[in-house]
HTML snippet that shows the backbone in 3Dmol.js (N, CA, C, O; Angstrom):
<script src="https://3Dmol.org/build/3Dmol-min.js"></script>
<div id="view" style="width:600px;height:400px;position:relative"></div>
<script>
const pdb = `
ATOM      1  N   MET A   1      88.255  78.020 123.122  1.00  0.00           N
ATOM      2  CA  MET A   1      87.333  77.832 121.706  1.00  0.00           C
ATOM      3  C   MET A   1      87.817  78.733 120.560  1.00  0.00           C
ATOM      4  O   MET A   1      88.428  78.518 119.513  1.00  0.00           O
ATOM      5  N   MET A   2      87.265  79.923 121.209  1.00  0.00           N
ATOM      6  CA  MET A   2      87.084  80.895 119.963  1.00  0.00           C
ATOM      7  C   MET A   2      88.479  81.172 119.455  1.00  0.00           C
ATOM      8  O   MET A   2      88.622  81.590 118.306  1.00  0.00           O
ATOM      9  N   THR A   3      89.642  80.938 120.340  1.00  0.00           N
ATOM     10  CA  THR A   3      91.032  81.386 119.749  1.00  0.00           C
ATOM     11  C   THR A   3      91.390  80.245 118.671  1.00  0.00           C
ATOM     12  O   THR A   3      92.076  80.593 117.710  1.00  0.00           O
ATOM     13  N   ASN A   4      90.945  78.825 118.773  1.00  0.00           N
ATOM     14  CA  ASN A   4      91.204  77.878 117.985  1.00  0.00           C
ATOM     15  C   ASN A   4      90.535  78.275 116.547  1.00  0.00           C
ATOM     16  O   ASN A   4      91.104  78.163 115.461  1.00  0.00           O
ATOM     17  N   GLN A   5      89.175  78.773 116.768  1.00  0.00           N
ATOM     18  CA  GLN A   5      88.759  79.171 115.552  1.00  0.00           C
ATOM     19  C   GLN A   5      89.294  80.393 114.654  1.00  0.00           C
ATOM     20  O   GLN A   5      89.148  80.440 113.433  1.00  0.00           O
ATOM     21  N   TRP A   6      89.972  81.433 115.474  1.00  0.00           N
ATOM     22  CA  TRP A   6      90.482  82.517 114.762  1.00  0.00           C
ATOM     23  C   TRP A   6      91.937  81.804 114.157  1.00  0.00           C
ATOM     24  O   TRP A   6      92.366  82.123 113.048  1.00  0.00           O
ATOM     25  N   ARG A   7      92.527  80.951 114.899  1.00  0.00           N
ATOM     26  CA  ARG A   7      93.676  80.299 114.570  1.00  0.00           C
ATOM     27  C   ARG A   7      93.463  79.741 113.008  1.00  0.00           C
ATOM     28  O   ARG A   7      94.142  80.064 112.034  1.00  0.00           O
ATOM     29  N   HIS A   8      92.371  78.847 113.038  1.00  0.00           N
ATOM     30  CA  HIS A   8      92.005  78.230 111.675  1.00  0.00           C
ATOM     31  C   HIS A   8      91.647  79.304 110.567  1.00  0.00           C
ATOM     32  O   HIS A   8      92.027  79.167 109.404  1.00  0.00           O
ATOM     33  N   ALA A   9      91.033  80.180 110.918  1.00  0.00           N
ATOM     34  CA  ALA A   9      90.377  81.216 110.088  1.00  0.00           C
ATOM     35  C   ALA A   9      91.553  82.039 109.475  1.00  0.00           C
ATOM     36  O   ALA A   9      91.367  82.514 108.355  1.00  0.00           O
ATOM     37  N   THR A  10      92.430  82.196 109.935  1.00  0.00           N
ATOM     38  CA  THR A  10      93.695  83.015 109.603  1.00  0.00           C
ATOM     39  C   THR A  10      94.969  82.496 109.604  1.00  0.00           C
ATOM     40  O   THR A  10      95.842  82.929 110.356  1.00  0.00           O
ATOM     41  N   PRO A  11      95.139  81.613 108.831  1.00  0.00           N
ATOM     42  CA  PRO A  11      96.487  80.724 108.604  1.00  0.00           C
ATOM     43  C   PRO A  11      97.470  81.731 108.128  1.00  0.00           C
ATOM     44  O   PRO A  11      97.272  82.462 107.158  1.00  0.00           O
ATOM     45  N   GLY A  12      98.681  81.730 108.961  1.00  0.00           N
ATOM     46  CA  GLY A  12      99.963  82.591 108.310  1.00  0.00           C
ATOM     47  C   GLY A  12      99.810  83.810 108.863  1.00  0.00           C
ATOM     48  O   GLY A  12     100.684  84.606 108.519  1.00  0.00           O
ATOM     49  N   LEU A  13      98.794  84.327 109.786  1.00  0.00           N
ATOM     50  CA  LEU A  13      98.717  85.704 110.124  1.00  0.00           C
ATOM     51  C   LEU A  13     100.138  85.943 111.244  1.00  0.00           C
ATOM     52  O   LEU A  13     100.892  86.913 111.314  1.00  0.00           O
ATOM     53  N   GLY A  14     100.137  85.114 111.758  1.00  0.00           N
ATOM     54  CA  GLY A  14     101.180  85.323 112.978  1.00  0.00           C
ATOM     55  C   GLY A  14     102.563  85.434 112.147  1.00  0.00           C
ATOM     56  O   GLY A  14     103.154  86.471 112.446  1.00  0.00           O
ATOM     57  N   ILE A  15     103.110  84.801 111.370  1.00  0.00           N
ATOM     58  CA  ILE A  15     104.246  84.864 110.350  1.00  0.00           C
ATOM     59  C   ILE A  15     104.304  85.895 109.733  1.00  0.00           C
ATOM     60  O   ILE A  15     105.408  86.406 109.545  1.00  0.00           O
ATOM     61  N   ALA A  16     103.076  86.526 109.217  1.00  0.00           N
ATOM     62  CA  ALA A  16     103.076  87.877 108.417  1.00  0.00           C
ATOM     63  C   ALA A  16     103.276  88.796 109.190  1.00  0.00           C
ATOM     64  O   ALA A  16     104.224  89.498 108.837  1.00  0.00           O
ATOM     65  N   ILE A  17     102.612  89.215 110.436  1.00  0.00           N
ATOM     66  CA  ILE A  17     103.181  89.965 111.449  1.00  0.00           C
ATOM     67  C   ILE A  17     104.502  90.353 111.593  1.00  0.00           C
ATOM     68  O   ILE A  17     104.996  91.467 111.417  1.00  0.00           O
ATOM     69  N   VAL A  18     105.109  89.138 111.989  1.00  0.00           N
ATOM     70  CA  VAL A  18     106.430  89.149 112.559  1.00  0.00           C
ATOM     71  C   VAL A  18     107.342  89.475 111.173  1.00  0.00           C
ATOM     72  O   VAL A  18     108.389  90.112 111.283  1.00  0.00           O
ATOM     73  N   ALA A  19     106.901  89.027 109.961  1.00  0.00           N
ATOM     74  CA  ALA A  19     107.767  89.494 108.994  1.00  0.00           C
ATOM     75  C   ALA A  19     107.588  91.016 108.596  1.00  0.00           C
ATOM     76  O   ALA A  19     108.424  91.732 108.044  1.00  0.00           O
ATOM     77  N   PHE A  20     106.345  91.338 108.990  1.00  0.00           N
ATOM     78  CA  PHE A  20     106.301  92.748 108.698  1.00  0.00           C
ATOM     79  C   PHE A  20     106.944  93.890 109.640  1.00  0.00           C
ATOM     80  O   PHE A  20     107.285  95.028 109.314  1.00  0.00           O
ATOM     81  N   SER A  21     107.011  93.287 110.850  1.00  0.00           N
ATOM     82  CA  SER A  21     107.726  93.934 112.043  1.00  0.00           C
ATOM     83  C   SER A  21     109.098  93.969 111.720  1.00  0.00           C
ATOM     84  O   SER A  21     109.772  94.937 112.074  1.00  0.00           O
ATOM     85  N   ILE A  22     109.640  92.948 111.035  1.00  0.00           N
ATOM     86  CA  ILE A  22     111.246  92.959 110.682  1.00  0.00           C
ATOM     87  C   ILE A  22     111.475  93.649 109.466  1.00  0.00           C
ATOM     88  O   ILE A  22     112.634  93.953 109.184  1.00  0.00           O
ATOM     89  N   TYR A  23     110.523  93.947 108.686  1.00  0.00           N
ATOM     90  CA  TYR A  23     110.388  94.714 107.556  1.00  0.00           C
ATOM     91  C   TYR A  23     110.649  96.297 108.099  1.00  0.00           C
ATOM     92  O   TYR A  23     111.537  97.054 107.708  1.00  0.00           O
ATOM     93  N   LEU A  24     109.704  96.546 109.026  1.00  0.00           N
ATOM     94  CA  LEU A  24     109.722  97.869 109.469  1.00  0.00           C
ATOM     95  C   LEU A  24     110.827  98.238 110.353  1.00  0.00           C
ATOM     96  O   LEU A  24     111.283  99.376 110.238  1.00  0.00           O
ATOM     97  N   VAL A  25     111.288  97.495 111.158  1.00  0.00           N
ATOM     98  CA  VAL A  25     112.567  97.624 111.930  1.00  0.00           C
ATOM     99  C   VAL A  25     113.724  98.051 110.899  1.00  0.00           C
ATOM    100  O   VAL A  25     114.366  99.102 110.916  1.00  0.00           O
ATOM    101  N   GLY A  26     113.841  96.901 109.931  1.00  0.00           N
ATOM    102  CA  GLY A  26     115.147  97.143 109.005  1.00  0.00           C
ATOM    103  C   GLY A  26     114.907  98.475 108.275  1.00  0.00           C
ATOM    104  O   GLY A  26     115.862  99.244 108.165  1.00  0.00           O
ATOM    105  N   GLU A  27     113.778  98.790 107.796  1.00  0.00           N
ATOM    106  CA  GLU A  27     113.597 100.032 107.001  1.00  0.00           C
ATOM    107  C   GLU A  27     114.004 101.280 107.931  1.00  0.00           C
ATOM    108  O   GLU A  27     114.716 102.200 107.528  1.00  0.00           O
ATOM    109  N   ALA A  28     113.407 101.188 109.367  1.00  0.00           N
ATOM    110  CA  ALA A  28     113.983 102.367 110.232  1.00  0.00           C
ATOM    111  C   ALA A  28     115.368 102.480 110.293  1.00  0.00           C
ATOM    112  O   ALA A  28     115.892 103.594 110.306  1.00  0.00           O
ATOM    113  N   ALA A  29     116.039 101.427 110.334  1.00  0.00           N
ATOM    114  CA  ALA A  29     117.493 101.089 110.550  1.00  0.00           C
ATOM    115  C   ALA A  29     117.951 101.887 109.547  1.00  0.00           C
ATOM    116  O   ALA A  29     118.475 102.990 109.703  1.00  0.00           O
ATOM    117  N   TYR A  30     117.690 101.157 108.205  1.00  0.00           N
ATOM    118  CA  TYR A  30     118.305 101.930 106.788  1.00  0.00           C
ATOM    119  C   TYR A  30     117.967 103.240 106.694  1.00  0.00           C
ATOM    120  O   TYR A  30     118.784 103.847 106.003  1.00  0.00           O
ATOM    121  N   ASN A  31     117.114 103.899 107.101  1.00  0.00           N
ATOM    122  CA  ASN A  31     116.872 105.393 107.015  1.00  0.00           C
ATOM    123  C   ASN A  31     117.586 106.101 107.966  1.00  0.00           C
ATOM    124  O   ASN A  31     117.813 107.295 107.772  1.00  0.00           O
ATOM    125  N   LYS A  32     118.003 105.499 109.039  1.00  0.00           N
ATOM    126  CA  LYS A  32     118.462 106.094 110.061  1.00  0.00           C
ATOM    127  C   LYS A  32     120.122 106.191 109.685  1.00  0.00           C
ATOM    128  O   LYS A  32     120.822 107.141 110.035  1.00  0.00           O
ATOM    129  N   ILE A  33     120.583 105.096 108.953  1.00  0.00           N
ATOM    130  CA  ILE A  33     121.801 104.958 108.585  1.00  0.00           C
ATOM    131  C   ILE A  33     122.169 105.790 107.443  1.00  0.00           C
ATOM    132  O   ILE A  33     123.280 106.304 107.318  1.00  0.00           O
ATOM    133  N   TYR A  34     121.325 105.895 106.713  1.00  0.00           N
ATOM    134  CA  TYR A  34     121.413 106.345 105.193  1.00  0.00           C
ATOM    135  C   TYR A  34     120.671 107.741 104.983  1.00  0.00           C
ATOM    136  O   TYR A  34     120.346 108.178 103.879  1.00  0.00           O
ATOM    137  N   ALA A  35     120.487 108.273 106.005  1.00  0.00           N
ATOM    138  CA  ALA A  35     119.644 109.486 106.031  1.00  0.00           C
ATOM    139  C   ALA A  35     120.294 110.804 105.347  1.00  0.00           C
ATOM    140  O   ALA A  35     121.519 110.890 105.430  1.00  0.00           O
ATOM    141  N   ALA A  36     119.802 111.534 104.876  1.00  0.00           N
ATOM    142  CA  ALA A  36     120.443 112.596 103.930  1.00  0.00           C
ATOM    143  C   ALA A  36     121.013 113.589 105.034  1.00  0.00           C
ATOM    144  O   ALA A  36     120.360 113.803 106.056  1.00  0.00           O
ATOM    145  N   PRO A  37     122.242 114.189 104.807  1.00  0.00           N
ATOM    146  CA  PRO A  37     122.578 115.106 105.817  1.00  0.00           C
ATOM    147  C   PRO A  37     121.712 116.367 106.001  1.00  0.00           C
ATOM    148  O   PRO A  37     121.264 116.911 104.992  1.00  0.00           O
ATOM    149  N   LYS A  38     121.447 116.866 107.216  1.00  0.00           N
ATOM    150  CA  LYS A  38     120.732 117.974 107.434  1.00  0.00           C
ATOM    151  C   LYS A  38     121.467 119.204 107.374  1.00  0.00           C
ATOM    152  O   LYS A  38     122.548 119.416 107.923  1.00  0.00           O
ATOM    153  N   SER A  39     120.771 120.039 106.633  1.00  0.00           N
ATOM    154  CA  SER A  39     121.517 121.475 106.530  1.00  0.00           C
ATOM    155  C   SER A  39     120.772 122.318 106.863  1.00  0.00           C
ATOM    156  O   SER A  39     119.567 122.065 106.840  1.00  0.00           O
ATOM    157  N   ASN A  40     121.270 123.697 107.313  1.00  0.00           N
ATOM    158  CA  ASN A  40     120.552 124.826 107.695  1.00  0.00           C
ATOM    159  C   ASN A  40     119.762 125.466 106.556  1.00  0.00           C
ATOM    160  O   ASN A  40     118.728 126.092 106.793  1.00  0.00           O
ATOM    161  N   SER A  41     120.256 125.308 105.286  1.00  0.00           N
ATOM    162  CA  SER A  41     119.695 126.306 104.430  1.00  0.00           C
ATOM    163  C   SER A  41     118.430 125.471 103.916  1.00  0.00           C
ATOM    164  O   SER A  41     118.312 124.247 103.981  1.00  0.00           O
ATOM    165  N   HIS A  42     117.470 126.422 103.368  1.00  0.00           N
ATOM    166  CA  HIS A  42     115.938 125.872 103.041  1.00  0.00           C
ATOM    167  C   HIS A  42     115.956 126.044 101.689  1.00  0.00           C
ATOM    168  O   HIS A  42     115.947 127.128 101.105  1.00  0.00           O
ATOM    169  N   SER A  43     115.987 124.707 101.092  1.00  0.00           N
ATOM    170  CA  SER A  43     115.948 124.736  99.668  1.00  0.00           C
ATOM    171  C   SER A  43     114.329 123.997  99.107  1.00  0.00           C
ATOM    172  O   SER A  43     113.887 122.954  99.590  1.00  0.00           O
ATOM    173  N   THR A  44     113.789 124.615  98.266  1.00  0.00           N
ATOM    174  CA  THR A  44     112.638 123.873  97.665  1.00  0.00           C
ATOM    175  C   THR A  44     112.391 123.699  96.370  1.00  0.00           C
ATOM    176  O   THR A  44     112.667 124.742  95.777  1.00  0.00           O
ATOM    177  N   SER A  45     111.956 122.776  95.566  1.00  0.00           N
ATOM    178  CA  SER A  45     112.008 122.618  94.234  1.00  0.00           C
ATOM    179  C   SER A  45     111.263 123.518  93.707  1.00  0.00           C
ATOM    180  O   SER A  45     110.382 124.114  94.327  1.00  0.00           O
ATOM    181  N   SER A  46     111.579 123.718  92.380  1.00  0.00           N
ATOM    182  CA  SER A  46     110.578 124.675  91.310  1.00  0.00           C
ATOM    183  C   SER A  46     109.264 124.250  91.395  1.00  0.00           C
ATOM    184  O   SER A  46     108.477 125.195  91.466  1.00  0.00           O
ATOM    185  N   SER A  47     108.717 123.068  91.415  1.00  0.00           N
ATOM    186  CA  SER A  47     107.514 122.671  91.294  1.00  0.00           C
ATOM    187  C   SER A  47     106.686 123.082  92.528  1.00  0.00           C
ATOM    188  O   SER A  47     105.476 123.289  92.433  1.00  0.00           O
ATOM    189  N   SER A  48     107.360 123.195  93.681  1.00  0.00           N
ATOM    190  CA  SER A  48     106.556 123.410  94.980  1.00  0.00           C
ATOM    191  C   SER A  48     106.408 124.874  94.891  1.00  0.00           C
ATOM    192  O   SER A  48     105.325 125.380  95.186  1.00  0.00           O
ATOM    193  N   ILE A  49     107.349 125.558  94.532  1.00  0.00           N
ATOM    194  CA  ILE A  49     107.213 127.091  94.436  1.00  0.00           C
ATOM    195  C   ILE A  49     106.225 127.525  93.414  1.00  0.00           C
ATOM    196  O   ILE A  49     105.662 128.615  93.518  1.00  0.00           O
ATOM    197  N   GLU A  50     105.994 126.706  92.426  1.00  0.00           N
ATOM    198  CA  GLU A  50     104.974 126.921  91.089  1.00  0.00           C
ATOM    199  C   GLU A  50     103.560 126.665  91.941  1.00  0.00           C
ATOM    200  O   GLU A  50     102.550 127.355  91.803  1.00  0.00           O
ATOM    201  N   ILE A  51     103.662 125.824  92.615  1.00  0.00           N
ATOM    202  CA  ILE A  51     102.375 125.338  92.973  1.00  0.00           C
ATOM    203  C   ILE A  51     101.712 126.563  94.098  1.00  0.00           C
ATOM    204  O   ILE A  51     100.539 126.935  94.090  1.00  0.00           O
ATOM    205  N   GLU A  52     102.834 127.077  95.071  1.00  0.00           N
ATOM    206  CA  GLU A  52     102.385 127.759  96.218  1.00  0.00           C
ATOM    207  C   GLU A  52     102.117 129.190  95.475  1.00  0.00           C
ATOM    208  O   GLU A  52     101.288 129.948  95.979  1.00  0.00           O
ATOM    209  N   TRP A  53     102.770 129.549  94.348  1.00  0.00           N
ATOM    210  CA  TRP A  53     102.422 130.864  93.458  1.00  0.00           C
ATOM    211  C   TRP A  53     101.192 130.854  92.947  1.00  0.00           C
ATOM    212  O   TRP A  53     100.580 131.921  92.891  1.00  0.00           O
ATOM    213  N   TYR A  54     100.531 129.524  92.428  1.00  0.00           N
ATOM    214  CA  TYR A  54      99.500 129.382  91.837  1.00  0.00           C
ATOM    215  C   TYR A  54      98.314 129.257  92.741  1.00  0.00           C
ATOM    216  O   TYR A  54      97.206 129.677  92.409  1.00  0.00           O
ATOM    217  N   VAL A  55      98.559 128.670  93.897  1.00  0.00           N
ATOM    218  CA  VAL A  55      97.443 128.912  95.200  1.00  0.00           C
ATOM    219  C   VAL A  55      97.293 130.320  95.478  1.00  0.00           C
ATOM    220  O   VAL A  55      96.202 130.889  95.474  1.00  0.00           O
ATOM    221  N   CYS A  56      98.321 130.837  95.702  1.00  0.00           N
ATOM    222  CA  CYS A  56      98.519 132.084  96.020  1.00  0.00           C
ATOM    223  C   CYS A  56      97.681 133.269  95.365  1.00  0.00           C
ATOM    224  O   CYS A  56      97.080 134.188  95.922  1.00  0.00           O
ATOM    225  N   GLN A  57      97.838 132.938  93.877  1.00  0.00           N
ATOM    226  CA  GLN A  57      97.236 134.039  93.055  1.00  0.00           C
ATOM    227  C   GLN A  57      95.428 133.869  92.958  1.00  0.00           C
ATOM    228  O   GLN A  57      94.652 134.689  92.467  1.00  0.00           O
ATOM    229  N   LYS A  58      95.126 132.677  93.527  1.00  0.00           N
ATOM    230  CA  LYS A  58      93.589 132.417  93.525  1.00  0.00           C
ATOM    231  C   LYS A  58      92.894 133.449  94.641  1.00  0.00           C
ATOM    232  O   LYS A  58      91.677 133.432  94.823  1.00  0.00           O
TER     233      LYS A  58
END
`;
const viewer = $3Dmol.createViewer("view");
viewer.addModel(pdb, "pdb");
viewer.setStyle({}, {cartoon: {color: "spectrum"}});
viewer.zoomTo();
viewer.render();
</script>
């Protein structure tokens, strides 16, 4: 009885969960296929260096 009430209270929730799951799987696959090559060199942007410098000065 309670299941039937939830089903009518949330129409489309099942298909939304399935669609979101497919999106997450697709995004994970895309990120794995087109991932940036990993390198051993450590590179940081200038903005992160400026932020670190500013934080260290306080």
